[in-house]
N, C-alpha and C positions, 0 to 999 in steps of 0.2 A: 192596343186599341187608339182610336181618336188621333187627330192631328191637330197641333198648336203652331201657331204663327203670330207673331207680334213684332211692332215696329216702333220705335222714336227716332223721327227725321224734322226735316224742314220743309217737307214737301209733302202733297198729298198720299198717304200710306195705303189707299184702297185699291190701286193695280197690284202692289206689294202682295197684300194681304190675300187678294183673289188668286194671284200667281201660285202662292204658298200653298194655298188650300187644294189648287188643283195638282200641285206636285204631291200632296200628303192624303190626296183621296185613296190612295190604297190600304189607308190605315182603318178606313169608316167613312162611311157614305149615307147614312140613316139620315142627316140633316145637316145643316152647314148656318155659321152665322159670323157676323161681323159687328164689333162695337168700336166707335171711334170719339174723339173729343172733338167737337165740331167747333170751329172757332177758339179752340182751346180752354172751353168751358163748359159745354154742354155735351151731356153723354147722350151720344145717339147708338142705336140698336138696329141692326135688320137681321132677320132670320128667315130660313126656307127649309120645309122637309123636302128629303130628296138630296139629289147631289148638288155639288158645287153650281152645277149650271142653271138651277133653280135660284139660285142666291143672286148670281149673275143677271139674271132677266129681272128680279126685283130691283136690284140696284139700277139697272137701266131705266126701268120704268119711276124710281123716286131716288135720285143721287143724293148720295151723303158724302161728305169729306172730312179729312182731318188729319194732323199730322203724327198724332199717337194714335196707337189701335192695337186690338187684337182681334183674333180670327179661331175659328175652331170648325174641324168636320168629325162628326160624330159617329161613332160605333156603339150603339145603346147597350147599355148595363142597368141603369136604374131609370126606369120610367120608358114607356114605349116611345116609339120615334114618331114624335109631333113638333109643332111649333113651339108649344110650351116648355116641353122639355129641352129643345135645342140650345147650345150655348150660344153666344155668353149668357151668363145668369148675373143679375142685377140687383142691387140692395139700395132702394129709394134712390135710384137715378144718380148715385153718389159713387158707387164701387162696381165694377163690371170683372167678371173672372170666367177664363176658360180652364178645362181640367180634362186630362187624361188620367186615369185610373179609378181606383175604387176606395173612396172613404169607409171604413168599416165600421166606424162607431158614429157614422151620421145620424142614425135614430136616435141616440140619446142627446147628442148635440141639438137636433132638430127641436126636441122637446124642451130643452133649456132655453134655446132662443126663443121658442113662442112664448115662453114663461115671461122673457122679457119684452114681448110685444112685437118681435118680427114675424111677418106674414109670409108664407110659403106660396108659391106660385106653382110650381113643379113637383113632379115625382122624383126628382135627381137627387143624389147625394151631394152633387155640386154646389147647390143653393146654400148649405151650411156654410161654404167657405166665403162667400161672397157677405152674408150676414156677420159672420166672425171677423172679419177685416173691417167692415162697417162699425160695428161695437166698438173694436180696439182703436178707431180713429175718432170716436166719438170721445172716446177715454183720454183723447189727448196724443195718440201716436201717430206718427206720419206714416205713409204708405210702408216705407221700407220696414219699419218696425212693427206695423200691424200684421203685415204679412209673417214675418218671424214668429210673433206671438201667436197666432194663427196655426201655421204649423207645428208647432210644439203640442197642439192639441189633436192633432189629426192622427189616425191609426190607419194604416194600410198603405198602399202604393199610389202615388201621384206625380204627376207633373202639373204646374199650373202657370198662368200667367196672368196678372191682376194690374187694373188701372183705377184710376180716381179722378173724378172731375176737380178735386182739390189741389191735383199735382200734375197740371198738364205737362207733357214731355216726359213723362215717367212710366216705367213700366216694370213690375218687379215679378220675377220668374222663382219657382223653386222645383226641386226634384227629389224624388225619394222614391225608389224602386221603378219609375219611368224616366226613360231619357228626356234630355233638355240639352239643346246648344245655343251658345249665343255667337250671333254673328257680328262682324267689326268692319265697320265701312268708313268714309270720308264723311264726318257730320251726321252718321246715322247709324243706329246699332239696331239689333235684330234678337229675335228669341224664334226658336222652331224644334220641332219633335226631332227633325233629323236635317241634314246638311241638304238634301234634295230640295227642301221647303225654299232654301234662302240661297242656293248657289247662282242663281240670276242676279244677286245683286252684290254678292261677295265671295272671297274664295277664302277667307280667313275667319277661323273659327276657335272658340271655348268652349271644350267638352265639358258640361257640369258634373261633378262629382255627387255621388250619394250624400244629400242633405244639403247641397249648397242653396242658397240663395242670390238671386243675382238682380242688379237694379240697371237697368238700361235707361240711357239718356240720348239725344243728339250727340251728345259730346263725350259721352265714355260709357264704360262698364264698368262696374263695382262687383264684386263678389263676396260673399260670407260664408261663413259654414253655419251650421242650424242654430247656434247659439248667438250668432250676430257678431261674431270675430271676423274682422275681414282678414283676407285669406287672395295669394297669386294663383291664379290657374294658367296654364301656357297657352300661347295662341299658336295653333298651327293653320299651314295653309293646306286646303284640299285638293287634292289632285282629280276629283270630281268635275267633270265640265257641263255646262248647260246642254250641250248636245247629246251627253249620255242618258237624258231622262226625256229626251223627245223620242217619239214613236217613227219619226222620219217616212220612209215611204210605206212602212207595214199598217196594215189595217187594226191590228191589236197588238198592244205589248207583248201578248203573249207568245205571239207569232215571231216578233221581233227578238224575244229573249231565247226561242227555241232556235231561232238561227244564230244567233250571238254565240251558241255553246262550242263552236269548234275553238273560236278565238278565246272565249273565257277559260276551257280547260287549258288552251296554250298559255294562257297568261299564268294560270295556277301552278304549271309545272315550270313555267320559267325560272331560270337560276337555281332550280332545285335538283334538277337532273344533269350530271356531266357524262356523256361516253353511256357506260353500263354502269353507272352507278350512282345511288342517290345520295348527293352532298350532305356532309357533315354537320349536326349543330343547326340545320333548316327549322327547329321547332323552338328554338331559342339558346341563347348562350350557353355552352357546356350541358347542353340538352342529352348529348349521347350518354354523358355520364347518369343521368336520372334513368333514363329508356332501358340500359343496361342492365337496370335492376328490377325490371317489370317482370312480374312473374304471372300477373292477371290483369285482366281491363275490363272495368264497369263502364259500358257506354249508357249514357242517360240524354234523351233529347226528346221532341215532339214532333208530332205531323210528318211530313216527308224527311225532316232531319232523322227521325226514328228509324225510316224505312233505309235511308243510307247507313245507319248504325248496323242494322240486320244484315245488310251485305257485307259490312265490315267483320261481322262476327264469323262468318262462312272463312273469309280470308284468313283472319287473325288464326283461327284453330287449324285450317288448312294449308296455310303457309308458313306463317311462324310459328306455329307449334304452342299457341299461347291461349288458356282458356279464355272465355269472355263472356260476358252477361251482358244483356241489352235492355234496357226498361225505358217506357215512358215515362218522363219527368213528373208527370202529376201524379203517377200510383208511387215512384220509386221516394218520393220526400215523404210520404206518409206512413212507409213502413220502416220498421227497424231491420235495415239490410245487416248480413253479418260480413264485415270487410276482412278477407285473407290478406296475410302478409303479402307484400310486395305488390298491392293492386293499385295500377294507376285509374284515376278517374277521367273520362273522356266524354266531354260535352260538345255536342254538335248542335250548331244554330245559325241560320242566316242571319237574322239580325242582331245576335249577341244580346237581345233584351227580353225575349220570352221569359215571363215572369217564372213559370214553374223550372226551367231550367236553371236560371238564376237561383232560385230558392234551394235546389236540389245542389247547386255546387257549394254555395255557401253554408249548406247542412253538412255537406260531405267533409268539411275541413276540420269537423270534430268526430269524426267516424274511423281516422286513422288510416288514411290512404296515404300511399306512398309519393302522391303529388297530384296535380291536376292539368288537362292539358285541354285547351279549346280550340275546335277547328270551328272558323267565323268568318263571315264575309264582309264585316263593319270593324274597321280598325280600333275606333275610338270608344266601341260598345262595352258595357258593364264588364259581362263575360269576358272580354279580352283583357281588360284592367286586370279583374281579378282572378285570372290563372296563372299557374306557375309557368307553364309553356303554351306557345300558341303558334299555330300554323294558319296564316289567313288563305282563304279563298281570295279568288280575285275575278269573282264574277261581274262585278259592277253593280250599279243600280238594278236591281229586280222590281219591277212596278206592277206586273200582274200577281194577282191574289195565288194562282195557282203557280206554285214553283217549280221551274224548269231547269234553267241554267245553274240554279243554286244548288240543284241535287246532283248533277254531274259533276260540278265542282268539287262538291263535296267526297263524292266517290274518290275524285282522282287525288284529293288531299288525305283520304284515308287510307288509298293504295301506297303512298308515299311512306305513311306510318307503318302500314303493315310491312312493307319491304325493308323499312330501315329495323324494324323489331325483328324480322326475320334473318337481316344478316347479322346481328347482335347474338340469335339464338341459333347460328350453326347452318342456316339454309344453304345449300349447296352452291357453290360459285357460278357454275354453268346456268343453273337454274334460276338464281338472282340474277345474273346478268341477262337472261331471257326475258324475264319478267318485266324488268327495269325497259329493256327494249320495246316490249308490248304495250307497256303504259306510255312510253313516247310516243307512241303511234296514234292514241286515242284522238287527240284533235282531227287527225287526217280520216279516221275510219267514223268519224261524227259527220264529218261534213260530207262524206260519200254517202252516208245513210239519209242525210237531209234530200237527197236527189228522189228519193220516195214519196216525195210529197204529194204530186199529183195522182199517184195511185192509191194513197192512202186518203186523199181527198174524196176519190172516186166512192172507195169503200165506205167512207163515214154514210153515206146516201141510206145506206142498208140498215142504219143503226138510228134513223130519225125518230122513228115511230114507237120505238122499243120503249119498255118500261123499267127492265132488268137487265142484269149483264153479269156474268159469272167470268172472271179473270182466272187462269191457272198457271202455275208455276212450280219448278220440282229446285230442290237445293237452294242456291243463290240467288235462282230466279223468283224464288216465290216471293222475295221481297220486292221484286221487279213487278210481279203479279199485282200486290199489294198498291205498291206507287201507279202502277194504271188505272185500277179501279179507283183510286182516290181522285185522280186528276179526272176521269168521267163524271164522277159524282159532283164534284164540287164545281165544275163549270157548265154541266148540260143537263144536271138534275135528273138523272137517269140513276136509279139505285144501282150500285154495283158492288160486288164484295169479291174478295179473293180467298182462294184457298190453297193449301199444298195440293197439287194434283194426285198424290196418292190417298188423299182422305175423301176423294169423290165417294165411294162407296159408305163412308161415315157421316153421310147427311145431304151434302149438295146434291148428289144425283137426284135426288126426289125432287128439285126445283128445275131440272131440265126437260124442257119440251120445243115445241118447234116455234116458240115465240121467245125464246132465252137463249141469246147468241152467248157463246160461249169463247174467250178470247184466251191463246195458249202461248206461252212462249219456247221455242223448241231450239237452244242451243246445240249443238253438237258436243255433248258432253258425256260423262258416263252414266248420267240417268237418261238418256235417251230414249234407250228400247223401254224403260220401265213407262216414261212419259208417253209412247205412241201407244201403249197398252191403255192407259188412261184415256186417251183420245178416242179410241175405238169405243170404249164404253160410252162416251159423249155420242158418237156417232150411232152407236146401236139403238138409243132412246130416242133418235128422231132429232137429237140437237144440231143447230146451226154452228159449225165450228170455222172459227177464223185465226189460223196459225201463223205466227210470226216465227219463221224458221230458217235456221243458218242455211247458208247457201249450199253446204256439203250434205244437208239433212233432206234424205226423201220422205215425204209425207203424202199418205193417201187424200185424195180428194173426191167428195160427191158431188156429180154434177147439179150446178145451181143449188147447191148447199155450201155456203160459206166459201172460203177463199183461203190460199197459201200465200203469204208474202214473204219472198226471200229477203234476209239480212246478211251482209257481210260482218259477222262479230268482231274480226281481227283477233280472237283469241280467247280464253277461257276467263283471264284475269279481267279484262276490259268490258267483256260481254254485256255485263249487267246494265253499265252506263249505256252501251250501244243499244241495247234492245228496249232500253227505256224511252229512247228519242221517238220512234215510231209510235208508241202508246201515246204520248205526248200530243204528237201529229193527229192521230186519231181523235182522242178528246178534244181537242181545238176544234176540228172540222164538224164533226158532230155537233158541237155546242153553237159553232156558226149557223150551222143549218137549221136548228132549232131555235134560233134568234135570241139566245139570252145574251146577258151581258158577261163576255169571256173574262174581261180584266176585272171586273167587280163583282161576282157573283154573290148572291143576296146570302144575307144574314154572316159573312163571312169578313175578314179582316186579315191584313199580311202578316201584321207582327202582333203577337198576342201577349200585352205587356201586363194583363191583369190575369188573374185568376179565374 
């Protein structure tokens, strides 16, 4: 949650900070703020409730400037979204701080600081950081040492950037449990929550590791461990381009990302399939040796990534013959799971910084797993760095909060893993080759499905006035129904839930009436006839039925009630990814017609880096 950007330059940093905040707005948009050292000596702060554009308007009315600055876009955790709680927070106009994360011991620190005469203006946990740094500087520490001392007293997860009017040209950042990167320019240096915030200014970055403290000035970057010991971290050149984080011709990032899926899936598969086989060791050096010992798989993920894991469970058991459990990370980490011999811990995450997934991974090291494998979209994320094996998806930046291409590229990556484990566990050569060929066709098939957009946009008109929706699927397509319901609820604010179609008579059928649209996924598989029976149950109760059916499937349709949309699935292996795409488009067009903020839905943020 929340986005941080900071700069130490020899030019005005306000344009850099505002552009960085816009790039980070997917992380939170309850409020935004900036602090700069004007004239190198006076701390000036500007904050606004709402999105970055509100801050930008405020700046246009009352410009400030400075060569050293910090900025923040907020997703509220402590304190309601208002100007007083907006970052940066200051202490006596001397110290300013921005913060992503949660300080778990803030209450006791607040009381201690109050006893020493410090006044609190906000309800946030962040303000204690500003006062602690101020206190340390009053006791004789410079800014760097004050931040190091302060972080040693903080419990919880955080990324921070701190500046002081006492030290113009200096910004100190620190991280524990939340990401922070340093950008390296010519005569200027930067800090940001991710590369996207800074890619317009530099392509060279250092990724701070857990517990690192970094000091930037126009002339350099210095990094220290949590106890203040100087340390070297590698500088990497990012392959991300500024164009990649722009919307281009598309009205919304989400629509752009839906249409980027053929390319993203192709990139994810590139160099990993040759002819009719998955290439060896694509999960890491000597990964085949570890994977050959896998007898069980434990998948841990959150949100959309969890749905990808649910699909993979059907594949792992049905294709590779390997038992699999899938669990939401926030639940898994708080129970004492029994780990069987030969179990692979598989973490799935778009960002690689999801707090619960990371905590589950770290906890899993002590539970006797065979090893850990991460499927992730961000190369330098904590999840990637801390896992034994890694398979990167290549979705590129995903700005829209509702995940689209991240999901389908995760399915592509998981399919690669399933096929490799299947090969190692005796999957018949002919079937293996056929499935590899089917997976190779996925980019083309998804591209063909995108041609359905005009039909789906028209269909969306029938959902605008609805308040509830029910999604149905069977087998491997039940997770697809879950994902479809999630997309609709998070961006259109229509209450939607998903059920296995076979469970209709165990509760959800009571909800079906002429005002409850039912959306079903009907691939051409062994459960088709069962699904058709379930659909008839809905139709008999007067439900309005919308069926996304494989081109080979015949589904009865009631005149003027519901609709049947034909989808060429391309085969049972890739069908879950293919059928997801029209559900994404449906959610998108319903949200547009309802006038919601598609890319930045209320109360949600892209990367959940706090518990």
